[in-house]
Backbone as CSV, one residue per row, in Angstrom:
resi,resn,N_x,N_y,N_z,CA_x,CA_y,CA_z,C_x,C_y,C_z
1,MET,30.408,-28.095,-44.344,30.380,-27.421,-45.642,29.792,-28.365,-46.678
2,ASP,28.642,-27.998,-47.223,27.954,-28.826,-48.220,28.532,-28.520,-49.593
3,ARG,29.554,-29.255,-49.967,30.240,-28.968,-51.227,29.325,-29.050,-52.437
4,PRO,28.527,-30.116,-52.592,27.675,-30.191,-53.787,26.744,-28.994,-53.936
5,ALA,26.181,-28.508,-52.824,25.276,-27.358,-52.904,26.036,-26.098,-53.311
6,LEU,27.270,-25.955,-52.815,28.068,-24.784,-53.169,28.509,-24.843,-54.632
7,VAL,28.805,-26.042,-55.107,29.158,-26.217,-56.520,28.006,-25.767,-57.406
8,VAL,26.798,-26.159,-57.047,25.618,-25.759,-57.816,25.443,-24.249,-57.793
9,ARG,25.703,-23.638,-56.646,25.525,-22.188,-56.528,26.552,-21.443,-57.387
10,VAL,27.787,-21.920,-57.390,28.819,-21.279,-58.214,28.487,-21.456,-59.697
11,ALA,27.976,-22.617,-60.066,27.598,-22.847,-61.463,26.469,-21.915,-61.886
12,ALA,25.514,-21.667,-60.984,24.414,-20.744,-61.298,24.937,-19.320,-61.458
13,TRP,25.876,-18.933,-60.604,26.498,-17.608,-60.731,27.204,-17.497,-62.086
14,TYR,27.918,-18.542,-62.465,28.651,-18.541,-63.727,27.698,-18.386,-64.913
15,ALA,26.581,-19.079,-64.856,25.611,-18.997,-65.950,25.108,-17.577,-66.153
16,ALA,25.084,-16.800,-65.084,24.571,-15.430,-65.170,25.654,-14.395,-65.428
17,HIS,26.897,-14.690,-65.065,27.929,-13.646,-65.060,29.184,-13.969,-65.880
18,ALA,29.297,-15.154,-66.446,30.520,-15.527,-67.157,30.777,-14.623,-68.357
19,ARG,32.039,-14.345,-68.614,32.420,-13.580,-69.799,32.143,-14.402,-71.064
20,LEU,31.705,-13.716,-72.094,31.454,-14.386,-73.372,32.768,-14.408,-74.156
21,LEU,33.487,-15.506,-74.047,34.779,-15.651,-74.695,34.671,-16.663,-75.823
22,PRO,35.326,-16.413,-76.943,35.111,-17.260,-78.127,35.495,-18.720,-77.922
23,TRP,36.487,-18.990,-77.076,36.880,-20.376,-76.859,35.911,-21.112,-75.924
24,ARG,34.902,-20.383,-75.404,33.847,-21.024,-74.626,32.592,-21.269,-75.461
25,ALA,32.576,-20.788,-76.670,31.393,-20.935,-77.520,31.148,-22.417,-77.844
26,PRO,29.887,-22.813,-77.961,29.576,-24.222,-78.243,30.216,-24.744,-79.521
27,ASP,30.428,-23.860,-80.503,30.985,-24.323,-81.771,32.509,-24.203,-81.831
28,CYS,33.139,-23.837,-80.721,34.605,-23.766,-80.722,35.175,-25.178,-80.815
29,THR,36.171,-25.358,-81.659,36.778,-26.674,-81.843,37.736,-26.984,-80.698
30,PRO,38.055,-28.260,-80.491,39.083,-28.609,-79.502,40.414,-27.896,-79.769
31,TRP,40.754,-27.700,-81.030,41.979,-26.967,-81.359,41.881,-25.524,-80.875
32,GLY,40.727,-24.898,-81.051,40.551,-23.540,-80.554,40.712,-23.464,-79.049
33,VAL,40.186,-24.452,-78.339,40.355,-24.509,-76.885,41.833,-24.670,-76.534
34,MET,42.508,-25.541,-77.248,43.920,-25.795,-76.966,44.763,-24.535,-77.183
35,VAL,44.512,-23.836,-78.277,45.252,-22.593,-78.540,45.011,-21.592,-77.419
36,SER,43.778,-21.483,-76.959,43.481,-20.532,-75.881,44.237,-20.894,-74.612
37,GLU,44.336,-22.180,-74.309,45.027,-22.581,-73.086,46.520,-22.256,-73.158
38,PHE,47.124,-22.423,-74.312,48.532,-22.048,-74.468,48.689,-20.534,-74.315
39,MET,47.816,-19.775,-74.944,47.953,-18.319,-74.938,47.662,-17.706,-73.574
40,LEU,46.753,-18.307,-72.830,46.319,-17.718,-71.565,47.296,-17.957,-70.413
41,GLN,48.324,-18.759,-70.640,49.312,-18.986,-69.594,50.060,-17.689,-69.310
42,GLN,49.836,-17.126,-68.125,50.525,-15.910,-67.669,50.243,-14.694,-68.558
43,THR,49.112,-14.697,-69.253,48.771,-13.594,-70.142,47.302,-13.229,-69.954
44,PRO,46.972,-11.937,-69.771,45.571,-11.542,-69.550,44.692,-11.808,-70.770
45,VAL,43.416,-12.055,-70.492,42.443,-12.344,-71.544,42.394,-11.227,-72.584
46,VAL,42.453,-9.973,-72.148,42.309,-8.853,-73.077,43.411,-8.860,-74.136
47,ARG,44.582,-9.359,-73.793,45.677,-9.439,-74.766,45.552,-10.683,-75.632
48,VAL,44.956,-11.720,-75.098,44.845,-12.977,-75.833,43.780,-12.907,-76.925
49,LEU,42.673,-12.213,-76.676,41.542,-12.224,-77.606,41.923,-11.936,-79.057
50,PRO,42.565,-10.798,-79.360,42.882,-10.540,-80.771,43.889,-11.531,-81.341
51,ALA,44.839,-11.961,-80.521,45.839,-12.918,-80.996,45.188,-14.269,-81.296
52,TRP,44.276,-14.701,-80.440,43.586,-15.977,-80.649,42.768,-15.942,-81.932
53,GLU,42.039,-14.858,-82.142,41.208,-14.755,-83.339,42.063,-14.756,-84.606
54,ALA,43.185,-14.036,-84.577,44.067,-14.012,-85.741,44.688,-15.390,-85.986
55,TRP,45.060,-16.055,-84.912,45.691,-17.375,-85.017,44.727,-18.385,-85.636
56,LEU,43.495,-18.436,-85.124,42.520,-19.407,-85.631,42.086,-19.080,-87.054
57,SER,42.122,-17.810,-87.416,41.808,-17.441,-88.791,42.893,-17.943,-89.745
58,ARG,44.134,-17.855,-89.314,45.248,-18.271,-90.163,45.472,-19.786,-90.108
59,TRP,45.338,-20.359,-88.910,45.607,-21.784,-88.714,44.413,-22.430,-88.007
60,PRO,43.357,-22.735,-88.726,42.140,-23.256,-88.092,42.255,-24.695,-87.609
61,THR,43.322,-25.381,-87.988,43.521,-26.772,-87.569,44.978,-26.976,-87.171
62,PRO,45.264,-28.023,-86.406,46.665,-28.322,-86.098,47.496,-28.564,-87.350
63,ALA,46.922,-29.238,-88.344,47.670,-29.528,-89.569,48.058,-28.256,-90.302
64,ALA,47.194,-27.252,-90.258,47.507,-25.983,-90.931,48.719,-25.320,-90.287
65,LEU,48.788,-25.355,-88.967,49.952,-24.783,-88.293,51.189,-25.634,-88.536
66,ALA,51.047,-26.946,-88.460,52.194,-27.831,-88.633,52.824,-27.685,-90.013
67,ALA,52.048,-27.250,-90.995,52.565,-27.091,-92.357,53.482,-25.886,-92.490
68,GLU,53.452,-24.986,-91.531,54.290,-23.786,-91.561,55.607,-24.044,-90.833
69,GLU,56.574,-23.167,-91.055,57.819,-23.224,-90.302,57.572,-22.756,-88.867
70,PRO,58.285,-23.319,-87.885,58.102,-22.877,-86.493,58.291,-21.383,-86.303
71,GLY,59.174,-20.785,-87.090,59.415,-19.353,-86.971,58.185,-18.517,-87.248
72,GLU,57.299,-19.015,-88.112,56.069,-18.279,-88.392,55.153,-18.254,-87.177
73,ALA,55.158,-19.341,-86.401,54.371,-19.370,-85.164,54.920,-18.342,-84.172
74,VAL,56.227,-18.268,-84.064,56.844,-17.285,-83.161,56.543,-15.871,-83.637
75,ARG,56.577,-15.647,-84.946,56.274,-14.323,-85.484,54.827,-13.938,-85.177
76,ALA,53.905,-14.870,-85.384,52.492,-14.577,-85.155,52.158,-14.429,-83.678
77,TRP,53.003,-14.971,-82.819,52.778,-14.871,-81.371,52.808,-13.417,-80.919
78,GLY,53.515,-12.590,-81.679,53.542,-11.166,-81.371,54.114,-10.884,-79.999
79,ARG,53.408,-10.062,-79.228,53.908,-9.614,-77.934,53.127,-10.269,-76.785
80,LEU,52.702,-11.502,-76.992,52.019,-12.217,-75.913,52.969,-12.595,-74.780
81,GLY,54.253,-12.619,-75.070,55.225,-12.989,-74.048,55.470,-14.488,-74.011
82,TYR,56.619,-14.856,-73.408,57.006,-16.261,-73.308,56.862,-16.957,-74.664
83,PRO,57.653,-16.543,-75.669,57.463,-17.052,-77.031,57.740,-18.534,-77.209
84,ARG,58.377,-19.163,-76.223,58.570,-20.610,-76.353,57.227,-21.331,-76.370
85,ARG,56.186,-20.669,-75.857,54.856,-21.274,-75.944,54.450,-21.463,-77.404
86,ALA,54.792,-20.493,-78.260,54.469,-20.613,-79.689,55.233,-21.767,-80.313
87,GLN,56.495,-21.877,-79.949,57.327,-22.957,-80.470,56.762,-24.324,-80.047
88,ARG,56.352,-24.420,-78.796,55.813,-25.692,-78.298,54.441,-25.986,-78.887
89,LEU,53.652,-24.947,-79.109,52.344,-25.157,-79.728,52.514,-25.675,-81.151
90,HIS,53.505,-25.164,-81.854,53.789,-25.674,-83.198,54.212,-27.133,-83.128
91,ALA,55.073,-27.470,-82.162,55.508,-28.861,-82.017,54.335,-29.765,-81.649
92,ALA,53.432,-29.265,-80.794,52.252,-30.044,-80.427,51.346,-30.255,-81.638
93,ALA,51.173,-29.217,-82.448,50.355,-29.343,-83.661,50.940,-30.386,-84.599
94,THR,52.261,-30.407,-84.712,52.923,-31.394,-85.569,52.682,-32.804,-85.045
95,ALA,52.775,-32.969,-83.723,52.524,-34.290,-83.133,51.069,-34.709,-83.317
96,ILE,50.147,-33.768,-83.201,48.728,-34.083,-83.406,48.492,-34.529,-84.851
97,ARG,49.113,-33.833,-85.791,48.973,-34.221,-87.201,49.569,-35.600,-87.461
98,ASP,50.753,-35.846,-86.924,51.488,-37.060,-87.261,51.064,-38.273,-86.443
99,GLU,50.600,-38.059,-85.219,50.344,-39.186,-84.312,48.876,-39.370,-83.937
100,HIS,48.034,-38.347,-84.211,46.640,-38.425,-83.774,45.658,-38.104,-84.902
101,GLY,46.101,-38.263,-86.128,45.209,-38.065,-87.257,44.701,-36.646,-87.402
102,GLY,45.416,-35.689,-86.844,45.033,-34.291,-86.972,43.993,-33.824,-85.969
103,ALA,43.555,-34.700,-85.052,42.527,-34.337,-84.066,43.143,-34.220,-82.679
104,VAL,42.805,-33.161,-81.967,43.293,-32.977,-80.604,42.767,-34.130,-79.751
105,PRO,43.640,-34.913,-79.120,43.158,-36.076,-78.367,42.359,-35.676,-77.135
106,ALA,41.514,-36.598,-76.695,40.709,-36.385,-75.491,41.307,-37.081,-74.279
107,ASP,42.122,-38.102,-74.517,42.726,-38.875,-73.436,43.787,-38.051,-72.711
108,LEU,43.751,-38.099,-71.384,44.641,-37.263,-70.585,46.111,-37.594,-70.835
109,GLU,46.445,-38.867,-70.872,47.845,-39.242,-71.071,48.314,-38.882,-72.475
110,ALA,47.452,-39.024,-73.457,47.823,-38.620,-74.815,48.085,-37.126,-74.869
111,LEU,47.272,-36.355,-74.175,47.500,-34.911,-74.117,48.805,-34.587,-73.403
112,ARG,49.076,-35.287,-72.306,50.311,-35.027,-71.553,51.554,-35.329,-72.378
113,SER,51.422,-36.193,-73.371,52.587,-36.553,-74.189,52.921,-35.482,-75.222
114,LEU,52.016,-34.515,-75.421,52.260,-33.479,-76.417,53.247,-32.443,-75.882
115,PRO,54.097,-31.887,-76.743,55.021,-30.843,-76.300,54.288,-29.660,-75.690
116,GLY,54.791,-29.186,-74.557,54.241,-27.991,-73.934,52.967,-28.208,-73.146
117,VAL,52.496,-29.449,-73.044,51.242,-29.730,-72.336,51.558,-30.392,-70.998
118,GLY,51.332,-29.650,-69.921,51.576,-30.164,-68.588,50.301,-30.619,-67.917
119,GLU,50.366,-30.805,-66.619,49.242,-31.341,-65.845,47.993,-30.488,-65.976
120,TYR,48.135,-29.179,-65.740,46.957,-28.320,-65.827,46.413,-28.253,-67.257
121,THR,47.283,-28.003,-68.229,46.825,-27.803,-69.607,46.130,-29.050,-70.140
122,ALA,46.666,-30.232,-69.840,46.034,-31.470,-70.299,44.628,-31.600,-69.718
123,ALA,44.502,-31.348,-68.412,43.187,-31.464,-67.780,42.211,-30.432,-68.338
124,ALA,42.701,-29.216,-68.581,41.834,-28.162,-69.104,41.342,-28.498,-70.505
125,ILE,42.218,-28.991,-71.371,41.811,-29.345,-72.730,40.820,-30.512,-72.699
126,ALA,41.130,-31.528,-71.910,40.233,-32.677,-71.819,38.860,-32.266,-71.301
127,SER,38.841,-31.342,-70.349,37.576,-30.901,-69.758,36.822,-29.959,-70.678
128,PHE,37.455,-28.867,-71.087,36.750,-27.825,-71.826,36.518,-28.183,-73.296
129,ALA,37.417,-28.978,-73.884,37.259,-29.334,-75.297,36.474,-30.625,-75.492
130,HIS,36.565,-31.540,-74.510,35.968,-32.861,-74.701,34.974,-33.243,-73.608
131,GLY,34.760,-32.368,-72.638,33.765,-32.651,-71.614,34.120,-33.778,-70.671
132,ARG,35.413,-34.034,-70.467,35.855,-35.107,-69.589,35.948,-34.625,-68.137
133,ARG,35.788,-35.545,-67.212,35.840,-35.237,-65.780,37.279,-35.308,-65.276
134,HIS,37.843,-34.139,-65.001,39.199,-34.058,-64.464,39.298,-32.876,-63.507
135,VAL,40.244,-32.964,-62.587,40.562,-31.824,-61.727,41.318,-30.801,-62.565
136,VAL,40.757,-29.605,-62.723,41.395,-28.521,-63.476,41.805,-27.473,-62.450
137,LEU,43.092,-27.444,-62.143,43.553,-26.692,-60.980,44.546,-25.616,-61.399
138,ASP,44.019,-24.444,-61.767,44.892,-23.323,-62.095,45.021,-22.410,-60.877
139,THR,45.726,-21.292,-61.044,45.960,-20.375,-59.934,44.658,-19.846,-59.355
140,ASN,43.697,-19.557,-60.214,42.424,-19.021,-59.742,41.671,-20.025,-58.877
141,VAL,41.595,-21.265,-59.328,40.883,-22.292,-58.570,41.612,-22.578,-57.255
142,ARG,42.917,-22.630,-57.301,43.687,-22.853,-56.079,43.395,-21.767,-55.045
143,ARG,43.289,-20.516,-55.500,43.011,-19.410,-54.578,41.596,-19.496,-54.016
144,VAL,40.628,-19.828,-54.865,39.245,-19.970,-54.408,39.156,-21.025,-53.312
145,LEU,39.750,-22.191,-53.543,39.659,-23.266,-52.561,40.488,-22.981,-51.315
146,ALA,41.608,-22.276,-51.490,42.413,-21.910,-50.318,41.614,-21.022,-49.381
147,ARG,40.823,-20.111,-49.923,40.024,-19.203,-49.099,38.731,-19.865,-48.619
148,LEU,38.033,-20.481,-49.545,36.715,-21.026,-49.231,36.785,-22.117,-48.171
149,GLU,37.720,-23.047,-48.324,37.797,-24.170,-47.388,39.027,-24.113,-46.494
150,GLY,40.119,-23.583,-47.013,41.362,-23.590,-46.233,41.521,-22.418,-45.285
151,GLY,40.755,-21.344,-45.515,40.854,-20.183,-44.640,42.118,-19.376,-44.814
152,GLN,42.808,-19.537,-45.933,44.057,-18.804,-46.191,43.859,-17.832,-47.340
153,GLN,44.553,-16.701,-47.263,44.412,-15.687,-48.296,44.929,-16.176,-49.639
154,TYR,46.020,-16.940,-49.616,46.631,-17.422,-50.853,46.980,-18.894,-50.721
155,PRO,47.055,-19.601,-51.828,47.556,-20.980,-51.799,49.080,-20.970,-51.668
156,PRO,49.688,-22.124,-51.407,51.157,-22.188,-51.354,51.783,-21.781,-52.691
157,ALA,53.060,-21.463,-52.633,53.761,-21.029,-53.852,53.782,-22.122,-54.910
158,THR,53.882,-23.366,-54.499,53.876,-24.485,-55.443,52.736,-25.436,-55.086
159,LEU,52.209,-26.079,-56.098,51.067,-26.966,-55.921,51.433,-28.147,-55.020
160,THR,50.597,-28.431,-54.028,50.869,-29.497,-53.068,49.903,-30.667,-53.257
161,ARG,50.263,-31.797,-52.660,49.372,-32.955,-52.701,48.064,-32.653,-51.978
162,GLY,48.153,-31.904,-50.894,46.947,-31.542,-50.165,45.977,-30.743,-51.024
163,GLU,46.503,-29.845,-51.851,45.641,-29.074,-52.750,44.978,-29.986,-53.778
164,ARG,45.721,-30.935,-54.296,45.142,-31.872,-55.264,44.021,-32.681,-54.609
165,GLU,44.249,-33.125,-53.384,43.227,-33.906,-52.693,41.992,-33.058,-52.399
166,ARG,42.200,-31.826,-51.993,41.070,-30.926,-51.743,40.280,-30.698,-53.025
167,ALA,40.978,-30.430,-54.123,40.294,-30.184,-55.396,39.520,-31.411,-55.851
168,ALA,40.093,-32.598,-55.646,39.398,-33.827,-56.033,38.117,-34.015,-55.222
169,ALA,38.149,-33.598,-53.947,36.966,-33.732,-53.100,35.828,-32.820,-53.560
170,TRP,36.161,-31.730,-54.233,35.139,-30.803,-54.734,34.588,-31.208,-56.091
171,LEU,35.231,-32.142,-56.773,34.870,-32.463,-58.154,33.556,-33.248,-58.210
172,PRO,32.542,-32.739,-58.910,31.281,-33.488,-59.060,31.498,-34.817,-59.782
173,GLU,30.536,-35.720,-59.629,30.685,-37.068,-60.166,30.495,-37.136,-61.679
174,SER,29.561,-36.373,-62.225,29.286,-36.494,-63.661,30.256,-35.635,-64.471
175,ASP,30.478,-36.072,-65.713,31.355,-35.311,-66.599,30.844,-33.880,-66.787
176,ALA,29.548,-33.749,-67.048,28.991,-32.421,-67.330,29.119,-31.499,-66.127
177,ASP,28.809,-32.014,-64.943,28.893,-31.177,-63.745,30.345,-30.841,-63.405
178,ALA,31.241,-31.792,-63.637,32.654,-31.544,-63.363,33.213,-30.475,-64.296
179,THR,32.828,-30.543,-65.561,33.268,-29.534,-66.518,32.721,-28.158,-66.151
180,ALA,31.460,-28.108,-65.748,30.857,-26.836,-65.334,31.551,-26.277,-64.108
181,TRP,31.898,-27.150,-63.159,32.609,-26.690,-61.955,33.996,-26.159,-62.304
182,ALA,34.684,-26.836,-63.207,36.018,-26.378,-63.604,35.953,-24.960,-64.165
183,ALA,34.993,-24.723,-65.056,34.874,-23.398,-65.669,34.393,-22.358,-64.673
184,SER,33.403,-22.707,-63.850,32.804,-21.708,-62.962,33.719,-21.346,-61.799
185,SER,34.431,-22.304,-61.243,35.350,-21.992,-60.142,36.526,-21.164,-60.633
186,MET,36.970,-21.424,-61.862,38.045,-20.627,-62.454,37.591,-19.191,-62.688
187,GLU,36.363,-19.036,-63.186,35.839,-17.697,-63.449,35.594,-16.938,-62.142
188,LEU,35.180,-17.652,-61.106,34.981,-17.017,-59.804,36.295,-16.420,-59.308
189,GLY,37.383,-17.151,-59.476,38.678,-16.639,-59.071,39.159,-15.485,-59.924
190,ALA,38.805,-15.517,-61.210,39.258,-14.463,-62.124,38.504,-13.159,-61.930
191,LEU,37.213,-13.244,-61.593,36.380,-12.039,-61.536,36.041,-11.566,-60.126
192,ILE,35.899,-12.484,-59.183,35.429,-12.132,-57.847,36.503,-12.373,-56.781
193,CYS,36.966,-13.600,-56.699,37.949,-13.977,-55.669,39.361,-13.715,-56.179
194,THR,39.616,-12.456,-56.526,40.885,-12.080,-57.147,42.008,-12.028,-56.115
195,ALA,43.230,-11.971,-56.606,44.378,-12.028,-55.709,44.466,-10.811,-54.804
196,ASP,44.325,-9.622,-55.370,44.625,-8.410,-54.612,43.410,-7.626,-54.147
197,ALA,42.273,-7.764,-54.804,41.090,-6.981,-54.416,39.835,-7.834,-54.522
198,PRO,39.717,-8.860,-53.681,38.551,-9.746,-53.771,37.250,-9.015,-53.462
199,ARG,36.227,-9.314,-54.244,34.912,-8.688,-54.079,34.005,-9.643,-53.306
200,CYS,34.292,-9.793,-52.036,33.584,-10.783,-51.223,32.084,-10.497,-51.154
201,ASP,31.698,-9.226,-51.257,30.276,-8.893,-51.181,29.504,-9.421,-52.391
202,ALA,30.200,-9.712,-53.493,29.545,-10.220,-54.704,29.714,-11.723,-54.872
203,CYS,30.337,-12.388,-53.919,30.626,-13.812,-54.037,29.373,-14.639,-53.753
204,PRO,29.060,-15.593,-54.612,27.853,-16.400,-54.412,27.950,-17.390,-53.257
205,VAL,29.159,-17.605,-52.729,29.323,-18.562,-51.624,29.987,-17.891,-50.423
206,GLN,29.765,-16.598,-50.260,30.447,-15.850,-49.203,30.151,-16.369,-47.812
207,GLU,28.900,-16.822,-47.572,28.559,-17.249,-46.215,29.247,-18.551,-45.823
208,ALA,29.797,-19.281,-46.804,30.486,-20.537,-46.506,32.004,-20.371,-46.483
209,CYS,32.512,-19.182,-46.772,33.958,-18.973,-46.914,34.637,-18.899,-45.544
210,VAL,35.540,-19.818,-45.287,36.247,-19.868,-44.010,37.136,-18.644,-43.842
211,TRP,37.767,-18.215,-44.921,38.651,-17.049,-44.846,37.872,-15.788,-44.518
212,LEU,36.727,-15.587,-45.153,35.898,-14.414,-44.888,35.364,-14.450,-43.457
213,ALA,34.925,-15.622,-43.009,34.393,-15.742,-41.655,35.454,-15.435,-40.600
214,ALA,36.707,-15.699,-40.938,37.807,-15.435,-40.004,38.273,-13.983,-40.040
215,GLY,37.597,-13.143,-40.833,37.978,-11.740,-40.921,39.019,-11.445,-41.976
216,ARG,39.145,-12.344,-42.960,40.110,-12.176,-44.057,41.528,-11.982,-43.529
217,PRO,42.044,-12.934,-42.745,43.402,-12.791,-42.199,44.442,-12.693,-43.313
218,PRO,45.427,-11.839,-43.148,46.453,-11.690,-44.188,47.345,-12.923,-44.279
219,TRP,47.954,-13.049,-45.419,48.863,-14.165,-45.694,50.023,-14.131,-44.710
220,ASP,50.308,-15.275,-44.097,51.408,-15.338,-43.130,52.487,-16.319,-43.564
221,GLY,52.459,-16.698,-44.838,53.482,-17.593,-45.368,54.665,-16.819,-45.922
222,PRO,55.504,-17.484,-46.698,56.664,-16.802,-47.304,56.217,-15.624,-48.150
223,PRO,57.030,-14.575,-48.233,56.649,-13.395,-49.032,56.373,-13.776,-50.480
224,ARG,55.323,-13.184,-51.024,54.965,-13.407,-52.415,55.684,-12.362,-53.262
225,VAL,56.597,-12.814,-54.090,57.443,-11.910,-54.873,57.004,-11.958,-56.325
226,GLY,56.672,-10.799,-56.881,56.300,-10.729,-58.283,57.524,-10.852,-59.176
227,GLN,57.289,-11.229,-60.414,58.379,-11.383,-61.370,58.805,-10.027,-61.928
228,ALA,60.096,-9.746,-61.828,60.628,-8.522,-62.430,60.728,-8.715,-63.943
229,TYR,60.694,-7.612,-64.680,60.813,-7.695,-66.137,61.814,-6.674,-66.666
230,ALA,61.699,-5.428,-66.233,62.565,-4.370,-66.754,64.036,-4.702,-66.508
231,GLY,64.802,-4.664,-67.580,66.241,-4.873,-67.475,66.667,-6.326,-67.409
232,THR,65.718,-7.252,-67.464,66.054,-8.673,-67.354,66.445,-9.262,-68.707
233,ASP,67.019,-10.467,-68.651,67.320,-11.186,-69.886,66.044,-11.419,-70.694
234,ARG,64.929,-11.630,-69.992,63.664,-11.866,-70.702,63.257,-10.645,-71.516
235,GLN,63.441,-9.444,-70.955,63.136,-8.240,-71.721,64.078,-8.102,-72.906
236,CYS,65.349,-8.388,-72.677,66.332,-8.297,-73.756,65.990,-9.269,-74.880
237,ARG,65.635,-10.493,-74.526,65.220,-11.464,-75.536,64.012,-10.947,-76.321
238,GLY,63.075,-10.317,-75.614,61.899,-9.784,-76.267,62.229,-8.702,-77.271
239,VAL,63.201,-7.861,-76.952,63.614,-6.804,-77.877,64.200,-7.417,-79.148
240,LEU,65.057,-8.409,-78.994,65.673,-9.040,-80.163,64.633,-9.772,-81.009
241,LEU,63.732,-10.495,-80.350,62.683,-11.192,-81.098,61.753,-10.214,-81.797
242,GLY,61.438,-9.103,-81.126,60.551,-8.105,-81.719,61.110,-7.567,-83.022
243,ALA,62.425,-7.359,-83.067,63.046,-6.866,-84.304,62.936,-7.896,-85.422
244,LEU,63.082,-9.168,-85.079,63.032,-10.214,-86.105,61.615,-10.513,-86.571
245,ARG,60.623,-10.134,-85.786,59.249,-10.330,-86.236,58.889,-9.398,-87.387
246,THR,59.549,-8.262,-87.444,59.238,-7.280,-88.485,60.230,-7.322,-89.636
247,ALA,61.205,-8.209,-89.570,62.195,-8.321,-90.642,62.432,-9.799,-90.923
248,ASP,62.694,-10.116,-92.165,62.977,-11.506,-92.499,64.247,-11.988,-91.817
249,ALA,65.230,-11.109,-91.731,66.509,-11.464,-91.123,67.268,-10.177,-90.827
250,ALA,68.312,-10.293,-89.995,69.117,-9.120,-89.647,70.528,-9.565,-89.308
251,PRO,71.518,-8.707,-89.562,72.881,-9.027,-89.125,72.942,-9.117,-87.605
252,GLU,73.787,-9.985,-87.118,73.892,-10.174,-85.670,74.285,-8.881,-84.969
253,ASP,75.220,-8.154,-85.522,75.658,-6.901,-84.890,74.521,-5.891,-84.795
254,THR,73.667,-5.875,-85.809,72.526,-4.957,-85.790,71.567,-5.316,-84.667
255,LEU,71.331,-6.602,-84.495,70.454,-7.044,-83.402,71.038,-6.678,-82.053
256,LEU,72.291,-6.998,-81.845,72.920,-6.752,-80.546,72.952,-5.268,-80.209
257,ALA,73.048,-4.430,-81.225,73.102,-2.980,-80.993,71.776,-2.422,-80.491
258,LEU,70.686,-3.208,-80.608,69.384,-2.738,-80.133,69.317,-2.673,-78.611
259,TRP,70.189,-3.410,-77.939,70.212,-3.435,-76.466,71.501,-2.728,-76.015
260,THR,71.380,-1.459,-75.733,72.571,-0.636,-75.500,73.058,-0.650,-74.057
261,SER,72.215,-1.055,-73.115,72.581,-0.918,-71.704,73.628,-1.920,-71.257
262,ASP,73.694,-3.086,-71.912,74.618,-4.130,-71.457,74.921,-5.052,-72.636
263,PRO,76.006,-4.799,-73.371,76.331,-5.632,-74.538,76.489,-7.109,-74.194
264,ALA,77.040,-7.402,-73.030,77.216,-8.806,-72.643,75.857,-9.479,-72.446
265,GLN,74.912,-8.736,-71.903,73.569,-9.291,-71.718,72.916,-9.554,-73.066
266,ALA,73.126,-8.659,-74.030,72.565,-8.854,-75.366,73.129,-10.118,-76.003
267,ARG,74.435,-10.332,-75.879,75.041,-11.544,-76.442,74.498,-12.792,-75.746
268,ARG,74.328,-12.688,-74.426,73.790,-13.822,-73.672,72.345,-14.128,-74.083
269,ALA,71.559,-13.083,-74.289,70.167,-13.269,-74.695,70.084,-13.912,-76.075
270,LEU,70.915,-13.437,-77.000,70.904,-14.014,-78.345,71.335,-15.475,-78.301
271,ALA,72.355,-15.771,-77.504,72.807,-17.166,-77.392,71.685,-18.056,-76.854
272,SER,70.916,-17.551,-75.911,69.829,-18.359,-75.355,68.704,-18.548,-76.373
273,LEU,68.441,-17.524,-77.184,67.424,-17.664,-78.236,67.852,-18.701,-79.268
274,LEU,69.138,-18.710,-79.603,69.660,-19.702,-80.536,69.571,-21.098,-79.932
275,ALA,69.932,-21.217,-78.656,69.899,-22.518,-77.987,68.478,-23.059,-77.880
276,ASP,67.510,-22.152,-77.678,66.108,-22.568,-77.564,65.474,-22.867,-78.913
277,GLY,66.155,-22.526,-79.992,65.592,-22.753,-81.315,64.572,-21.718,-81.745
278,LEU,64.513,-20.608,-81.014,63.575,-19.548,-81.381,64.104,-18.714,-82.539
279,VAL,65.415,-18.627,-82.679,66.029,-17.953,-83.822,67.122,-18.867,-84.365
280,ARG,67.597,-18.546,-85.570,68.643,-19.365,-86.186,69.602,-18.483,-86.960
281,ARG,70.826,-18.969,-87.107,71.799,-18.322,-87.988,71.682,-18.969,-89.369
282,ARG,71.432,-18.140,-90.363,71.284,-18.656,-91.712,72.659,-18.866,-92.351
283,PRO,72.711,-19.626,-93.434,73.997,-19.839,-94.119,74.661,-18.530,-94.558
284,ASP,73.856,-17.484,-94.817,74.444,-16.206,-95.242,74.926,-15.365,-94.057
285,GLY,74.840,-15.933,-92.848,75.342,-15.233,-91.664,74.316,-14.385,-90.955
286,LEU,73.145,-14.158,-91.564,72.094,-13.370,-90.933,71.339,-14.209,-89.909
287,VAL,70.680,-13.511,-88.990,69.875,-14.175,-87.968,68.399,-13.980,-88.314
288,SER,67.608,-15.052,-88.184,66.175,-14.961,-88.478,65.404,-15.839,-87.507
289,LEU,64.090,-15.686,-87.535,63.237,-16.579,-86.762,63.306,-17.985,-87.340
């Protein structure tokens, strides 16, 4: 398998077929890239686009966001889901303002030190915002490499050392080529080598795919279980947060009454929101963001 030649082919496909997304524009700031990476975690692009544009219009720099209360970040997060991402993005913006002169750092370790920035997010920001050479290994890239070289329908449930080593072997030597590979392999997984309905006939590297050559054998590992939402504590938390986004504050009893199916679950959800710092009890007894 000639990896460098396949990397070039995927990059050429990307140049012709990539989605025109604002955080990929040449004039997008590192902060814009960082906001997109936080928002895109477990959230489809179509839902992120309007939220990203509104966010950057209101808070075009980390310092602008850091100047606001954390609750405003949670309010503006809307229905993107996983609102702790908004809280962590606010904390990261504050750290960037206070510790990095207001500029999103390019160094991988400096990025990893920011709240809410893990291994993937740090590498993605360093690569897409600053053009640095790093392994950017999200779910899409893991799936592409699992099929293309590993011959498996899906990657393991959790990231393994073997996957990291495989991804490193595919990484081009130059910063520019590595950044292009990170973006193009991710887009290939998002548009062509999808989880449930891969379009192998449209894949630019189909003739080199071990999984396709083997007849697309089905996954034989542990069952892949999707995340439930209906009736969960996460849904209950979302209902309570949704009410507080449209009101400055509300009595606790009023909030709890919004979840009628299980009063104990409502109390548990509110307690977890308070513990996470997503909501607070005000001195007047009302609950607010």
